Every structure is written in structure tokens, then in C-alpha cells.
TORDRENBA-419174 format. One record per residue (C-alpha): x, y, z; residue number from 1; residue in one letter. Coordinates in pm, whole numbers, plus 50000, padded with zeros to 5 digits. Layout:
! TORDRENBA-419174
<atom <X; Y; Z>; NUM; 'A'> ...
***
This chain:
! TORDRENBA-419174
<atom <68744; 75935; 93989>; 1; 'X'> <atom <68400; 76009; 94030>; 2; 'X'> <atom <68170; 76054; 93769>; 3; 'X'> <atom <68102; 76430; 93852>; 4; 'X'> <atom <68456; 76557; 93865>; 5; 'X'> <atom <68509; 76400; 93531>; 6; 'X'> <atom <68271; 76592; 93411>; 7; 'X'> <atom <68438; 76932; 93583>; 8; 'X'> <atom <68746; 76843; 93447>; 9; 'X'> <atom <68638; 76790; 93107>; 10; 'X'> <atom <68477; 77125; 93134>; 11; 'X'> <atom <68788; 77284; 93249>; 12; 'X'> <atom <68986; 77169; 92917>; 13; 'X'> <atom <68770; 77255; 92709>; 14; 'X'> <atom <68712; 77588; 92851>; 15; 'X'> <atom <69124; 77577; 92842>; 16; 'X'> <atom <69108; 77505; 92470>; 17; 'X'> <atom <68898; 77771; 92391>; 18; 'X'> <atom <69125; 78029; 92595>; 19; 'X'> <atom <69394; 77911; 92423>; 20; 'X'> <atom <69242; 77945; 92050>; 21; 'X'> <atom <69159; 78310; 92134>; 22; 'X'> <atom <69494; 78392; 92186>; 23; 'X'> <atom <69577; 78223; 91853>; 24; 'X'> <atom <69738; 78499; 91634>; 25; 'X'> <atom <69780; 78514; 91278>; 26; 'X'> <atom <70057; 78748; 91372>; 27; 'X'> <atom <70223; 78648; 91680>; 28; 'X'> <atom <70477; 78947; 91688>; 29; 'X'> <atom <70320; 79235; 91856>; 30; 'X'> <atom <70533; 79509; 91715>; 31; 'X'> <atom <70477; 79383; 91346>; 32; 'X'> <atom <70080; 79326; 91441>; 33; 'X'> <atom <70077; 79701; 91530>; 34; 'X'> <atom <70258; 79819; 91242>; 35; 'X'> <atom <69998; 79625; 91014>; 36; 'X'> <atom <69721; 79854; 91204>; 37; 'X'> <atom <69895; 80189; 91183>; 38; 'X'> <atom <69984; 80128; 90802>; 39; 'X'> <atom <69562; 79989; 90779>; 40; 'X'> <atom <69458; 80268; 90926>; 41; 'X'> <atom <69673; 80531; 90722>; 42; 'X'> <atom <69537; 80403; 90391>; 43; 'X'> <atom <69165; 80397; 90554>; 44; 'X'> <atom <69225; 80741; 90614>; 45; 'X'> <atom <69383; 80821; 90309>; 46; 'X'> <atom <69092; 80654; 90100>; 47; 'X'> <atom <68818; 80795; 90304>; 48; 'X'> <atom <68558; 80560; 90212>; 49; 'X'> <atom <68502; 80307; 90477>; 50; 'X'> <atom <68260; 80144; 90312>; 51; 'X'> <atom <68513; 79980; 90071>; 52; 'X'> <atom <68680; 79788; 90400>; 53; 'X'> <atom <68531; 79510; 90555>; 54; 'X'> <atom <68385; 79541; 90903>; 55; 'X'> <atom <68703; 79381; 91126>; 56; 'X'> <atom <68509; 79375; 91420>; 57; 'X'> <atom <68241; 79170; 91265>; 58; 'X'> <atom <68209; 78832; 91498>; 59; 'X'> <atom <68224; 78595; 91208>; 60; 'X'> <atom <68607; 78654; 91166>; 61; 'X'> <atom <68838; 78447; 91408>; 62; 'X'> <atom <69138; 78623; 91543>; 63; 'X'> <atom <69359; 78473; 91278>; 64; 'X'> <atom <69104; 78551; 90974>; 65; 'X'> <atom <69068; 78901; 91110>; 66; 'X'> <atom <69457; 78956; 91132>; 67; 'X'> <atom <69513; 78778; 90843>; 68; 'X'> <atom <69248; 79009; 90636>; 69; 'X'> <atom <69398; 79340; 90771>; 70; 'X'> <atom <69763; 79244; 90647>; 71; 'X'> <atom <69568; 79225; 90312>; 72; 'X'> <atom <69423; 79538; 90302>; 73; 'X'> <atom <69728; 79734; 90460>; 74; 'X'> <atom <69933; 79621; 90194>; 75; 'X'> <atom <69689; 79513; 89908>; 76; 'X'> <atom <69694; 79786; 89599>; 77; 'X'> <atom <69379; 80017; 89570>; 78; 'X'> <atom <69253; 79856; 89294>; 79; 'X'> <atom <69241; 79501; 89462>; 80; 'X'> <atom <69060; 79690; 89710>; 81; 'X'> <atom <68766; 79827; 89479>; 82; 'X'> <atom <68782; 79517; 89225>; 83; 'X'> <atom <68722; 79234; 89506>; 84; 'X'> <atom <68521; 79156; 89796>; 85; 'X'> <atom <68617; 79103; 90137>; 86; 'X'> <atom <68438; 78776; 90086>; 87; 'X'> <atom <68715; 78693; 89829>; 88; 'X'> <atom <68988; 78753; 90031>; 89; 'X'> <atom <68811; 78625; 90330>; 90; 'X'> <atom <68757; 78261; 90103>; 91; 'X'> <atom <69139; 78245; 90041>; 92; 'X'> <atom <69233; 78354; 90382>; 93; 'X'> <atom <69072; 78016; 90517>; 94; 'X'> <atom <69172; 77821; 90229>; 95; 'X'> <atom <69516; 77925; 90280>; 96; 'X'> <atom <69474; 77795; 90622>; 97; 'X'> <atom <69327; 77470; 90535>; 98; 'X'> <atom <69621; 77377; 90332>; 99; 'X'> <atom <69823; 77493; 90608>; 100; 'X'> <atom <69654; 77233; 90836>; 101; 'X'> <atom <69600; 76954; 90596>; 102; 'X'> <atom <69917; 76930; 90443>; 103; 'X'> <atom <70214; 76768; 90648>; 104; 'X'> <atom <70443; 77043; 90570>; 105; 'X'> <atom <70191; 77310; 90701>; 106; 'X'> <atom <70355; 77318; 91060>; 107; 'X'> <atom <70683; 77363; 90974>; 108; 'X'> <atom <70659; 77676; 90794>; 109; 'X'> <atom <70755; 77999; 91017>; 110; 'X'> <atom <70534; 78240; 91020>; 111; 'X'> <atom <70686; 78504; 90833>; 112; 'X'> <atom <70734; 78246; 90552>; 113; 'X'> <atom <70380; 78145; 90567>; 114; 'X'> <atom <70291; 78512; 90609>; 115; 'X'> <atom <70469; 78681; 90263>; 116; 'X'> <atom <70509; 78349; 90036>; 117; 'X'> <atom <70218; 78098; 90113>; 118; 'X'> <atom <69904; 78358; 90170>; 119; 'X'> <atom <69921; 78671; 89935>; 120; 'X'> <atom <69720; 78555; 89626>; 121; 'X'> <atom <69857; 78819; 89377>; 122; 'X'> <atom <70211; 78738; 89212>; 123; 'X'> <atom <70226; 78962; 88935>; 124; 'X'> <atom <69983; 79209; 88763>; 125; 'X'> <atom <69747; 78962; 88683>; 126; 'X'> <atom <69374; 78934; 88730>; 127; 'X'> <atom <69309; 78759; 89050>; 128; 'X'> <atom <69099; 78414; 89070>; 129; 'X'> <atom <68955; 78132; 89272>; 130; 'X'> <atom <69272; 77937; 89120>; 131; 'X'> <atom <69364; 77904; 89495>; 132; 'X'> <atom <69046; 77690; 89590>; 133; 'X'> <atom <69072; 77490; 89240>; 134; 'X'> <atom <69428; 77368; 89259>; 135; 'X'> <atom <69404; 77279; 89604>; 136; 'X'> <atom <69103; 76987; 89484>; 137; 'X'> <atom <69309; 76887; 89209>; 138; 'X'> <atom <69685; 76884; 89388>; 139; 'X'> <atom <69605; 76781; 89748>; 140; 'X'> <atom <69558; 76414; 89745>; 141; 'X'> <atom <69857; 76393; 89439>; 142; 'X'> <atom <70129; 76552; 89685>; 143; 'X'> <atom <69975; 76496; 90068>; 144; 'X'> <atom <70180; 76197; 90105>; 145; 'X'> <atom <70524; 76358; 89947>; 146; 'X'> <atom <70826; 76490; 90113>; 147; 'X'> <atom <70818; 76879; 90027>; 148; 'X'> <atom <71119; 76847; 89831>; 149; 'X'> <atom <70906; 76587; 89598>; 150; 'X'> <atom <70553; 76788; 89617>; 151; 'X'> <atom <70744; 77084; 89468>; 152; 'X'> <atom <70850; 76849; 89175>; 153; 'X'> <atom <70519; 76715; 89146>; 154; 'X'> <atom <70347; 77010; 89151>; 155; 'X'> <atom <70572; 77156; 88861>; 156; 'X'> <atom <70505; 76842; 88655>; 157; 'X'> <atom <70112; 76893; 88700>; 158; 'X'> <atom <70141; 77279; 88582>; 159; 'X'> <atom <70319; 77095; 88275>; 160; 'X'> <atom <70034; 76934; 88192>; 161; 'X'> <atom <69804; 77230; 88154>; 162; 'X'> <atom <70067; 77523; 88060>; 163; 'X'> <atom <70367; 77541; 87815>; 164; 'X'> <atom <70564; 77802; 87692>; 165; 'X'> <atom <70452; 78014; 87400>; 166; 'X'> <atom <70549; 78416; 87386>; 167; 'X'> <atom <70224; 78652; 87440>; 168; 'X'> <atom <70168; 79039; 87502>; 169; 'X'> <atom <70266; 79202; 87866>; 170; 'X'> <atom <69951; 79191; 88012>; 171; 'X'> <atom <69973; 78904; 88261>; 172; 'X'> <atom <69700; 78661; 88240>; 173; 'X'> <atom <69539; 78492; 88565>; 174; 'X'> <atom <69642; 78169; 88678>; 175; 'X'> <atom <69322; 78005; 88547>; 176; 'X'> <atom <69345; 78198; 88241>; 177; 'X'> <atom <69640; 78061; 88148>; 178; 'X'> <atom <69498; 77721; 88221>; 179; 'X'> <atom <69229; 77757; 87992>; 180; 'X'> <atom <69465; 77883; 87714>; 181; 'X'> <atom <69703; 77606; 87769>; 182; 'X'> <atom <70023; 77831; 87695>; 183; 'X'> <atom <70177; 78156; 87848>; 184; 'X'> <atom <70497; 78357; 87849>; 185; 'X'> <atom <70745; 78273; 88103>; 186; 'X'> <atom <70595; 78554; 88335>; 187; 'X'> <atom <70258; 78377; 88268>; 188; 'X'> <atom <70404; 78044; 88343>; 189; 'X'> <atom <70589; 78139; 88663>; 190; 'X'> <atom <70243; 78336; 88799>; 191; 'X'> <atom <70052; 78035; 88788>; 192; 'X'> <atom <70347; 77767; 88902>; 193; 'X'> <atom <70378; 78013; 89179>; 194; 'X'> <atom <70003; 78014; 89247>; 195; 'X'> <atom <69982; 77663; 89226>; 196; 'X'> <atom <70240; 77588; 89484>; 197; 'X'> <atom <70073; 77821; 89717>; 198; 'X'> <atom <69764; 77646; 89683>; 199; 'X'> <atom <69905; 77344; 89865>; 200; 'X'> <atom <70080; 77534; 90130>; 201; 'X'> <atom <70427; 77560; 89969>; 202; 'X'> <atom <70592; 77860; 89990>; 203; 'X'> <atom <70703; 78015; 89661>; 204; 'X'> <atom <70773; 78335; 89463>; 205; 'X'> <atom <70850; 78468; 89127>; 206; 'X'> <atom <71205; 78561; 89033>; 207; 'X'> <atom <71292; 78752; 88742>; 208; 'X'> <atom <71629; 78924; 88583>; 209; 'X'> <atom <71463; 79252; 88456>; 210; 'X'> <atom <71747; 79236; 88191>; 211; 'X'> <atom <72043; 78956; 88124>; 212; 'X'> <atom <72377; 79131; 88168>; 213; 'X'> <atom <72522; 78909; 87847>; 214; 'X'> <atom <72203; 78878; 87589>; 215; 'X'> <atom <71899; 79108; 87492>; 216; 'X'> <atom <71613; 78943; 87676>; 217; 'X'> <atom <71495; 78879; 88018>; 218; 'X'> <atom <71357; 78608; 88252>; 219; 'X'> <atom <71129; 78492; 88517>; 220; 'X'> <atom <71091; 78165; 88719>; 221; 'X'> <atom <70992; 78037; 89042>; 222; 'X'> <atom <71168; 77991; 89393>; 223; 'X'> <atom <70971; 77726; 89634>; 224; 'X'> <atom <71115; 77686; 90004>; 225; 'X'> <atom <71140; 77368; 90156>; 226; 'X'> <atom <71268; 77270; 90460>; 227; 'X'> <atom <71432; 77617; 90549>; 228; 'X'> <atom <71584; 77685; 90198>; 229; 'X'> <atom <71507; 77836; 89870>; 230; 'X'> <atom <71495; 77630; 89530>; 231; 'X'> <atom <71471; 77770; 89170>; 232; 'X'> <atom <71271; 77568; 88930>; 233; 'X'> <atom <71190; 77665; 88566>; 234; 'X'> <atom <70812; 77703; 88574>; 235; 'X'> <atom <70572; 77473; 88363>; 236; 'X'> <atom <70931; 77281; 88295>; 237; 'X'> <atom <71003; 77024; 88522>; 238; 'X'> <atom <71344; 76871; 88577>; 239; 'X'> <atom <71479; 76561; 88715>; 240; 'X'> <atom <71565; 76750; 89027>; 241; 'X'> <atom <71533; 77133; 89191>; 242; 'X'> <atom <71759; 77403; 89131>; 243; 'X'> <atom <71800; 77261; 88741>; 244; 'X'> <atom <71666; 77447; 88465>; 245; 'X'> <atom <71761; 77561; 88093>; 246; 'X'> <atom <71861; 77870; 88223>; 247; 'X'> <atom <72137; 77695; 88453>; 248; 'X'> <atom <72436; 77867; 88238>; 249; 'X'> <atom <72255; 78219; 88189>; 250; 'X'> <atom <72178; 78276; 88530>; 251; 'X'> <atom <72518; 78201; 88655>; 252; 'X'> <atom <72589; 78504; 88454>; 253; 'X'> <atom <72332; 78758; 88584>; 254; 'X'> <atom <72414; 79083; 88749>; 255; 'X'> <atom <72095; 79134; 88936>; 256; 'X'> <atom <71811; 78888; 89026>; 257; 'X'> <atom <71514; 78987; 89235>; 258; 'X'> <atom <71156; 78992; 89343>; 259; 'X'> <atom <70878; 79150; 89511>; 260; 'X'> <atom <70778; 79036; 89837>; 261; 'X'> <atom <70401; 79127; 89959>; 262; 'X'> <atom <70337; 79351; 90260>; 263; 'X'> <atom <70610; 79473; 90489>; 264; 'X'> <atom <70879; 79252; 90531>; 265; 'X'> <atom <71170; 79224; 90777>; 266; 'X'> <atom <71339; 78866; 90593>; 267; 'X'> <atom <71727; 78815; 90601>; 268; 'X'> <atom <71747; 78889; 90207>; 269; 'X'> <atom <71872; 79216; 90090>; 270; 'X'> <atom <71592; 79456; 90093>; 271; 'X'> <atom <71641; 79683; 89796>; 272; 'X'> <atom <71371; 79894; 89894>; 273; 'X'> <atom <71038; 79869; 90095>; 274; 'X'> <atom <70736; 80071; 89956>; 275; 'X'> <atom <70393; 80119; 90099>; 276; 'X'> <atom <70292; 79767; 89928>; 277; 'X'> <atom <70560; 79529; 89871>; 278; 'X'> <atom <70959; 79521; 89972>; 279; 'X'> <atom <71160; 79427; 89652>; 280; 'X'> <atom <71463; 79224; 89793>; 281; 'X'> <atom <71789; 79109; 89576>; 282; 'X'> <atom <71813; 78769; 89576>; 283; 'X'> <atom <72091; 78740; 89287>; 284; 'X'> <atom <72325; 78578; 89613>; 285; 'X'> <atom <72126; 78247; 89569>; 286; 'X'> <atom <72246; 78171; 89238>; 287; 'X'> <atom <72632; 78363; 89202>; 288; 'X'> <atom <72885; 78509; 89381>; 289; 'X'> <atom <72801; 78886; 89455>; 290; 'X'> <atom <72980; 79199; 89535>; 291; 'X'> <atom <72829; 79523; 89695>; 292; 'X'> <atom <72953; 79865; 89512>; 293; 'X'> <atom <72857; 80190; 89692>; 294; 'X'> <atom <72876; 80506; 89490>; 295; 'X'> <atom <72933; 80829; 89658>; 296; 'X'> <atom <72818; 81137; 89456>; 297; 'X'> <atom <73030; 81471; 89478>; 298; 'X'> <atom <73018; 81786; 89338>; 299; 'X'> <atom <73280; 81994; 89167>; 300; 'X'> <atom <73429; 82033; 89504>; 301; 'X'> <atom <73434; 81717; 89569>; 302; 'X'> <atom <73180; 81763; 89850>; 303; 'X'> <atom <72951; 81446; 89888>; 304; 'X'> <atom <72597; 81540; 89746>; 305; 'X'> <atom <72288; 81431; 89970>; 306; 'X'> <atom <71965; 81367; 89797>; 307; 'X'> <atom <72118; 81290; 89462>; 308; 'X'> <atom <71926; 81080; 89258>; 309; 'X'> <atom <72089; 80750; 89132>; 310; 'X'> <atom <71995; 80496; 88873>; 311; 'X'> <atom <72174; 80159; 88832>; 312; 'X'> <atom <72121; 80016; 88519>; 313; 'X'> <atom <72214; 79738; 88287>; 314; 'X'> <atom <72316; 79740; 87919>; 315; 'X'> <atom <72058; 79537; 87727>; 316; 'X'> <atom <71848; 79662; 87405>; 317; 'X'> <atom <72104; 79942; 87333>; 318; 'X'> <atom <72001; 80092; 87651>; 319; 'X'> <atom <72104; 80105; 87998>; 320; 'X'> <atom <71785; 79962; 88136>; 321; 'X'> <atom <71717; 80118; 88510>; 322; 'X'> <atom <71705; 79813; 88778>; 323; 'X'> <atom <71723; 80018; 89084>; 324; 'X'> <atom <71664; 80399; 89158>; 325; 'X'> <atom <71759; 80550; 89452>; 326; 'X'> <atom <71854; 80833; 89636>; 327; 'X'> <atom <72189; 80919; 89809>; 328; 'X'> <atom <72250; 80982; 90219>; 329; 'X'> <atom <72364; 81228; 90405>; 330; 'X'> <atom <72726; 81120; 90302>; 331; 'X'> <atom <72622; 81111; 89960>; 332; 'X'> <atom <72657; 80757; 89897>; 333; 'X'> <atom <72445; 80460; 89750>; 334; 'X'> <atom <72466; 80107; 89733>; 335; 'X'> <atom <72400; 79799; 89535>; 336; 'X'> <atom <72463; 79402; 89541>; 337; 'X'> <atom <72501; 79273; 89220>; 338; 'X'> <atom <72688; 78978; 89002>; 339; 'X'> <atom <73044; 79025; 88937>; 340; 'X'> <atom <73034; 79265; 88594>; 341; 'X'> <atom <73009; 79562; 88466>; 342; 'X'> <atom <72707; 79839; 88505>; 343; 'X'> <atom <72603; 80164; 88433>; 344; 'X'> <atom <72514; 80426; 88727>; 345; 'X'> <atom <72351; 80769; 88647>; 346; 'X'> <atom <72343; 81043; 88893>; 347; 'X'> <atom <72160; 81358; 88898>; 348; 'X'> <atom <72074; 81670; 89111>; 349; 'X'> <atom <71972; 82038; 89063>; 350; 'X'> <atom <72015; 81986; 88716>; 351; 'X'> <atom <72382; 81842; 88711>; 352; 'X'> <atom <72437; 81490; 88635>; 353; 'X'> <atom <72703; 81229; 88555>; 354; 'X'> <atom <72746; 80875; 88365>; 355; 'X'> <atom <72963; 80607; 88497>; 356; 'X'> <atom <73051; 80249; 88411>; 357; 'X'> <atom <73146; 80055; 88706>; 358; 'X'> <atom <73235; 79694; 88802>; 359; 'X'> <atom <73147; 79480; 89056>; 360; 'X'> <atom <73378; 79326; 89246>; 361; 'X'> <atom <73702; 79522; 89158>; 362; 'X'> <atom <73597; 79810; 89425>; 363; 'X'> <atom <73375; 79843; 89660>; 364; 'X'> <atom <73372; 80260; 89639>; 365; 'X'> <atom <73329; 80461; 89298>; 366; 'X'> <atom <73314; 80821; 89339>; 367; 'X'> <atom <73116; 81034; 89086>; 368; 'X'> <atom <73146; 81359; 89022>; 369; 'X'> <atom <72813; 81582; 88883>; 370; 'X'> <atom <73052; 81737; 88613>; 371; 'X'> <atom <72778; 81811; 88323>; 372; 'X'> <atom <72452; 82014; 88322>; 373; 'X'> <atom <72128; 82005; 88112>; 374; 'X'> <atom <72175; 82118; 87771>; 375; 'X'> <atom <72568; 81977; 87756>; 376; 'X'> <atom <72658; 81773; 87476>; 377; 'X'> <atom <72892; 81515; 87550>; 378; 'X'> <atom <73046; 81151; 87435>; 379; 'X'> <atom <73156; 80889; 87638>; 380; 'X'> <atom <73305; 80548; 87516>; 381; 'X'> <atom <73246; 80231; 87734>; 382; 'X'> <atom <73340; 79857; 87722>; 383; 'X'> <atom <73095; 79705; 87936>; 384; 'X'> <atom <73215; 79319; 88029>; 385; 'X'> <atom <72913; 79085; 88130>; 386; 'X'> <atom <72968; 78864; 88427>; 387; 'X'> <atom <73165; 78523; 88290>; 388; 'X'> <atom <73037; 78221; 88185>; 389; 'X'> <atom <73025; 77966; 88425>; 390; 'X'> <atom <72994; 77585; 88410>; 391; 'X'> <atom <72635; 77391; 88561>; 392; 'X'> <atom <72732; 77212; 88840>; 393; 'X'> <atom <72451; 77007; 88796>; 394; 'X'> <atom <72532; 76623; 88796>; 395; 'X'> <atom <72203; 76437; 88728>; 396; 'X'> <atom <72208; 76075; 88596>; 397; 'X'> <atom <72121; 76004; 88223>; 398; 'X'> <atom <71861; 75762; 88378>; 399; 'X'> <atom <71668; 76037; 88565>; 400; 'X'> <atom <71685; 76241; 88266>; 401; 'X'> <atom <71545; 76002; 88049>; 402; 'X'> <atom <71285; 75924; 88285>; 403; 'X'> <atom <71210; 76274; 88326>; 404; 'X'> <atom <71155; 76336; 87942>; 405; 'X'> <atom <70932; 76029; 87933>; 406; 'X'> <atom <70731; 76211; 88221>; 407; 'X'> <atom <70716; 76519; 88053>; 408; 'X'> <atom <70622; 76345; 87660>; 409; 'X'> <atom <70310; 76126; 87816>; 410; 'X'> <atom <70220; 76543; 88004>; 411; 'X'> <atom <70228; 76675; 87674>; 412; 'X'> <atom <69983; 76394; 87526>; 413; 'X'> <atom <69748; 76515; 87836>; 414; 'X'> <atom <69737; 76893; 87765>; 415; 'X'> <atom <69705; 76814; 87362>; 416; 'X'> <atom <69420; 76617; 87433>; 417; 'X'> <atom <69260; 76901; 87630>; 418; 'X'> <atom <69357; 77154; 87348>; 419; 'X'> <atom <69155; 76887; 87120>; 420; 'X'> <atom <68858; 77016; 87296>; 421; 'X'> <atom <68890; 77346; 87165>; 422; 'X'> <atom <68603; 77443; 86889>; 423; 'X'> <atom <68739; 77337; 86550>; 424; 'X'> <atom <68762; 77549; 86242>; 425; 'X'> <atom <68486; 77402; 86064>; 426; 'X'> <atom <68245; 77410; 86396>; 427; 'X'> <atom <68305; 77742; 86423>; 428; 'X'> <atom <68203; 77783; 86036>; 429; 'X'> <atom <67889; 77633; 86089>; 430; 'X'> <atom <67813; 77823; 86418>; 431; 'X'> <atom <67889; 78122; 86209>; 432; 'X'> <atom <67619; 78043; 85940>; 433; 'X'> <atom <67393; 77941; 86263>; 434; 'X'> <atom <67331; 78284; 86336>; 435; 'X'> <atom <67380; 78455; 86021>; 436; 'X'> <atom <67763; 78599; 86076>; 437; 'X'> <atom <68077; 78661; 85887>; 438; 'X'> <atom <68169; 78315; 85888>; 439; 'X'> <atom <68607; 78401; 85825>; 440; 'X'> <atom <68564; 78681; 86124>; 441; 'X'> <atom <68369; 78443; 86323>; 442; 'X'> <atom <68599; 78153; 86304>; 443; 'X'> <atom <68897; 78364; 86399>; 444; 'X'> <atom <68793; 78493; 86718>; 445; 'X'> <atom <68626; 78138; 86776>; 446; 'X'> <atom <68943; 77947; 86736>; 447; 'X'> <atom <69190; 78208; 86875>; 448; 'X'> <atom <68971; 78200; 87211>; 449; 'X'> <atom <69101; 77885; 87247>; 450; 'X'> <atom <68995; 77734; 87603>; 451; 'X'> <atom <68741; 78062; 87626>; 452; 'X'> <atom <68572; 77977; 87292>; 453; 'X'> <atom <68234; 77895; 87450>; 454; 'X'> <atom <68223; 78283; 87629>; 455; 'X'> <atom <68261; 78409; 87268>; 456; 'X'> <atom <68025; 78213; 87106>; 457; 'X'> <atom <67800; 78263; 87400>; 458; 'X'> <atom <67831; 78638; 87339>; 459; 'X'> <atom <67770; 78643; 86966>; 460; 'X'> <atom <67453; 78393; 87017>; 461; 'X'> <atom <67333; 78665; 87238>; 462; 'X'> <atom <67419; 78957; 87000>; 463; 'X'> <atom <67232; 78761; 86720>; 464; 'X'> <atom <66922; 78742; 86906>; 465; 'X'> <atom <66965; 79128; 86968>; 466; 'X'> <atom <67011; 79171; 86597>; 467; 'X'> <atom <67362; 79344; 86711>; 468; 'X'> <atom <67606; 79062; 86575>; 469; 'X'> <atom <67796; 79255; 86322>; 470; 'X'> <atom <67864; 79528; 86596>; 471; 'X'> <atom <67966; 79260; 86849>; 472; 'X'> <atom <68192; 79113; 86555>; 473; 'X'> <atom <68343; 79469; 86530>; 474; 'X'> <atom <68403; 79482; 86919>; 475; 'X'> <atom <68584; 79140; 86874>; 476; 'X'> <atom <68823; 79279; 86610>; 477; 'X'> <atom <68971; 79559; 86830>; 478; 'X'> <atom <69031; 79411; 87138>; 479; 'X'> <atom <69343; 79197; 87178>; 480; 'X'> <atom <69425; 78849; 87111>; 481; 'X'> <atom <69479; 78781; 87461>; 482; 'X'> <atom <69099; 78960; 87540>; 483; 'X'> <atom <68942; 78685; 87345>; 484; 'X'> <atom <69114; 78410; 87552>; 485; 'X'> <atom <69026; 78536; 87906>; 486; 'X'> <atom <68721; 78803; 87889>; 487; 'X'> <atom <68397; 78648; 87996>; 488; 'X'> <atom <68054; 78710; 87789>; 489; 'X'> <atom <67912; 78913; 88062>; 490; 'X'> <atom <68182; 79145; 88034>; 491; 'X'> <atom <68167; 79170; 87652>; 492; 'X'> <atom <67792; 79186; 87676>; 493; 'X'> <atom <67791; 79493; 87895>; 494; 'X'> <atom <68011; 79710; 87690>; 495; 'X'> <atom <67788; 79624; 87420>; 496; 'X'> <atom <67494; 79686; 87549>; 497; 'X'> <atom <67578; 80016; 87701>; 498; 'X'> <atom <67709; 80209; 87402>; 499; 'X'> <atom <67546; 80361; 87092>; 500; 'X'> <atom <67713; 80252; 86796>; 501; 'X'> <atom <67873; 80497; 86519>; 502; 'X'> <atom <67889; 80368; 86188>; 503; 'X'> <atom <68229; 80531; 86146>; 504; 'X'> <atom <68583; 80349; 86178>; 505; 'X'> <atom <68720; 80598; 86468>; 506; 'X'> <atom <68387; 80455; 86693>; 507; 'X'> <atom <68471; 80095; 86606>; 508; 'X'> <atom <68876; 80164; 86657>; 509; 'X'> <atom <68850; 80385; 86988>; 510; 'X'> <atom <68499; 80368; 87135>; 511; 'X'> 
***
């Protein structure tokens, strides 16, 4: 082959590679891609403010990036469109693609699984942050040479080094805020762990039972995907193997286990409902035997009632907690798949209603008549039986349990060493004296702010310079304890600088 022909061949190969790259779609299914375009167009038309959307035709986006960005904007909540910039989402998309390319399992994850369980940033109702980039830098070398299964276990050990369980309020802190605090409730631990797994390209989702059927409580944990199968794990609670946790026994008595999936979802699971932003899927059958129960709502003449409102509920905390609200079809029917136990059904339409207890697995079809009307007084007695207790099937050696417990103790010491860097009570008192502030209040706020103490200290120091430290302390008195742990000094300062103080209790408590 001559030199000239070699040059021509190389040029042709480069052109072919360029053409192939141009054809690389993030969404390969043209029908799904078109549906995303339609949903995005509807949202942009409804909002009517194109200025808050990125310019999707911008040449800086590759085809994959453009399609991923459209997928985000088609289904993200309106608040996320307003609160975060297109650059923020683009950075996260690029980081996700980097993990997909660099992690050994990236090429083996099906497109749909990656799209819905790796790419999305949001897990729950937390503030979004840059955790994907931060966590990837910390974790990539730690898991790069592991199998996908072992990588999931290792990520959870890393999560336990950072965070342990403690009850908190209902607002879910962001992954980075949870790390700074070093503790969180189960919903925060699972949000954090899902974020960590997704950061290294492992599909993950937060799973929860809205209410247990056998006791007054609920719980959230994590499912992670490895080599074609979903496994469960207790978030920040590493076990020797997957599909093992303290909740092994309770989960076998669950009536309903579910999760929300970002976007329009067409996966194999039972889709309980599809909204404009997410799908709610039923994963109960991953854990226990289930049965599909169909309710037929009829009127006094036994005629099926279409479009009746139906609520399925689990008895918990002395109430029938609604876990699915739906409408009957043209045959007057609505269905749900659950574990094998009793649950409530409330049906209503046009001022008529009915309440019944049904047993999943005993019958497939229950007929419920709308027999009461608004204003009626009635008493009904029910025996409610939860799913039976089933012994867990994990067979893990004592040697493996002991080795895991040794790791847990070491991880506790790592986390405790970090907590020891928080400001001490004595140092907080000294700082309060330095800025001439109330020592007791200042020390309380600084110590309660945990890993966010420098932000609170900066806020108070700045207020002291402006002779507003007393008002600043009043502000810290009325915000939630979790706000102390994750609010930046800039946000607190902005609020303080843009109000006109009034010396009244009503002002300090409510303004």
C-alpha cells in the first residue's frame, strides 16, 4: 500500500467514525424519543417562558447531551427548572456519561435502566447539589476493580463511613448536607446512598413501604441493579451480602413496597400510576408473594359505576393510610397488587360512598356497593389481619458476619473522627465573647449546626460587623434545627439584610 493510499484510508476511517458519533443517540428508540419531544413541547407551552429553558439547538451540546437534557427538562418538577441552571444539569449529564465510560460495568447497563436509574439527579424531595461529581472522585478508584455486586457493597461501606442513622424532621436533606451532618433518618440515608451508587454508574432507586401492615411505622431503603437483577440493601447499613438487612423479617410482612421513577417509564414492573413527571412502580413482588385484587364498585341496583374514586389503604397509626388513589374503569373496576394481608377500600362518587376490608389472596374480585351518602352515620367493625411472619432465608456464615462487624466498627471510628472536627462548646463560647454575642445562644446554634458550623460562624461574624448580631441570633432561633445544618451563610445574610427589624415577638417569629 502506498503512502498516499494509507492517508486516504485513514481519512475515510475518521469520516466514518465521525458519522457514527453523529448517529449516537442517548435515546435510541425513535418512538420514545418523539414522546419526550412532545412532553417537553407541552411543558414549554404551558410555562410560556422560553427564557428559563436552555437553547437545545446550541452547538455546544453533543447529540447524546441534547437528548439527555431534553429528557431532564421534559419531566423535572417546575421548581427544579427555576432553581437550577442548564449548566448544572449539563455538568451532571456529562459526569454520568463519564462514569458510564470509565466504570467497567457501564457498557453492560441497558439503555432504559441507565436512563431512569443512573442519569436522574433527584431521588426524593431533597435540594439538588454537586454530589455526583464529589462522590465520583472519592469512589471511582475504590470500586473500579470490583465486580458490580461487590462495588454495591463497597459503596455502602463508604456511605457508612460518612453517615449513620438518627431521626430528623420531614424535610429531606441533600446528599452533601447529610454527609456534613454525619447522620440522617432512613429517607435521608437512602437518598444519599442512591446518589453515591448513581455517581459511579450503578443503577439505584429508593424503595419504601409507605406504612408497614403489622406495626405503626414506615421505612425506606435502597435497591441496586447488578448484572440484570435488582438487590436490596439497608442504606448506610452494610451487610456481608446483598438482600440482607435488619428489616429482612418486616419486609416479608409488607403489603406494599414501591418507588418513584423519573420520567415516562415503560419497564417491566407493575406501574401503579404514571404522572407527567414520574411513574410510581410496585416492587412488592421482589420481596414477597403477591396477589392482584380487583374491586368492582356498583350502585344500589348492582350496576357497575365507572369513574368512581377508589382509595386503597393500610391500617397504621390508627388510620387507614391511603397508598393508592385511582378511578374505576368503564366496568367499574380498579385493581392493586399487594402482599397477602388485609387492606381497606374506600370508594365514592356523587356523594355516595362505601368502606370495606378485603383480603389479598383469598379472592380475586370484591364487589362493593355505594350504600352510604354524605351525612350518614354508620359503625362498622373489622378484623384486620396483616401478612404472616416469615423466617428470613439468609444463610451467612458467622465468620462473614464477624468480619463485617469489624469493618463497621472501623467505619464508625472514621465517622467519629470527622465529627470530632466540629466546633466544641468551649470554642463556641469563646467566639461568642469575641463578637459580643449571647454566649448560650451562640454556643447552642454553632454546636447544633454540626458540619455547617463554619457557615453559621461566618454569618454571625458578618452580622457583628454590621451591629446586627442580636437580630441574627433571633433569626437562628426561629429556623428549624436542620436549617442550621445545611443553610449557607449567604442565604441567611440575604434574609437578614433585606428585612426591616421590628421589636416585636410577632415579627421575630413569623417575618
